[in-house]
C-alpha positions in Angstrom: 0.0 0.0 0.0 1.5 3.3 -1.1 1.1 6.4 1.1 -0.3 9.3 -0.8 0.9 12.7 0.4 -1.5 15.6 -0.2 -0.3 19.2 0.5 -2.6 22.2 0.4 -1.5 25.8 0.8 -3.9 28.2 2.5 -3.7 31.9 3.0 -4.6 33.1 6.5 -6.1 36.6 7.2 -6.6 37.6 10.8 -9.5 39.9 11.5 -8.8 40.1 15.2 -7.3 37.8 17.9 -10.3 35.5 17.8 -11.3 35.4 14.1 -9.5 34.5 10.9 -10.3 33.5 7.4 -8.5 30.7 5.4 -8.5 30.7 1.6 -7.1 27.9 -0.6 -4.3 29.0 -2.9 -5.1 26.4 -5.6 -8.7 25.3 -5.2 -9.5 21.9 -6.9 -13.2 21.7 -6.2 -16.0 24.3 -6.3 -16.3 24.2 -2.5 -12.5 24.9 -2.1 -13.0 28.3 -3.7 -15.0 29.5 -0.7 -13.2 31.0 2.3 -13.2 29.1 5.6 -14.3 31.3 8.5 -12.8 30.3 11.9 -13.9 31.7 15.2 -11.8 30.9 18.2 -14.2 30.1 21.1 -11.9 29.1 24.0 -8.2 29.5 24.8 -6.2 27.6 27.5 -2.5 27.3 28.1 -2.3 24.2 25.9 -5.1 24.4 23.4 -7.7 26.5 21.7 -11.2 25.5 20.6 -12.8 26.8 17.4 -15.9 26.8 15.2 -15.3 26.8 11.4 -17.7 27.4 8.6 -17.1 27.1 4.8 -18.4 30.1 2.9 -22.1 30.5 3.0 -22.7 26.7 3.1 -24.5 24.9 5.9 -21.2 23.0 6.7 -20.0 23.9 10.2 -17.6 22.0 12.4 -16.2 22.5 15.9 -12.8 21.3 17.1 -9.9 21.8 19.4 -6.2 22.3 18.6 -3.6 21.2 21.1 -0.1 22.5 21.4 2.6 19.7 21.2 6.2 19.9 22.2 
């Protein structure tokens, strides 16, 4: 089984300390052309939680990012 590597480049634009927008550099699908709006909802010493939405679609997801050493 061969491992397939997939690399995307995204531009990040910070609106303030808790909100940023991601945009694909080379969108492959129609949905990839829409910006991803990310709202940071909680910050701790080792993580931050966020809510993300793609463009004006109904797709929304929540997640947490943890700092690693």
